BANU-122480 format. One record per residue (C-alpha): x, y negated, z negated. Coordinates in pm, whole numbers, plus 50000, padded with zeros to 5 digits. Example, Ala and Ser with C-alpha at 12.3 -4.5 7.8 and 13.67 -1.06 7.14 Angstrom:
BEGIN
512305045049220;513675010649286;
***
This chain:
BEGIN
855500730658096;855260695358225;857550666858119;856100632558042;857890600357947;856510577457676;857660543857545;857520537157171;858970509956946;862480517856818;861360517656455;858590542856526;861030565856704;863510563356416;860800571856160;859510600456376;863030614956408;863410614056030;860040631255984;860910657456245;864230664556074;862490667955735;860160693655889;863020710956070;861460702656407;862600685256721;860960652256804;859330669557099;857850696656873;856600670356626;854790651156900;853370683557044;852030693656699;850440659456655;848750660556996;847560696256943;846110685856608;844250656556764;842890677057051;842030706256824;840200684656570;838100668856845;837180703256976;836270715156624;834110684156569;832350689656901;831670726156817;830380716856471;828060691256628;826780717256871;826100741656584;824220714556395;822120706056699;821240742856742;820100743156379;817690714656452;815950737656696;815620766856454;815690748756119;818400747555857;816790772955626;814700803755674;811860804755423;809700835755438;806020826755482;803720830355184;806410831654916;805240799754741;802150778754688;801380742654597;801160749854224;804560767154229;806090736354390;804850713854110;806180736253829;
***
């Protein structure tokens, strides 16, 4: 695991320490969870976008041919 140093305002650090304590986490674990959530949500959004783009190639719905006619649509 790699160590990185960040600089944050004192008030933000104090609030983050309180939140970490409420969740029974270290500040390091809280920050790691937050970063994993951000990275994970971006990856999920990208995958969802890719699935949607694939659907544009095949269509969103599969309608069997010949199962309806113009009159049925107007009923």
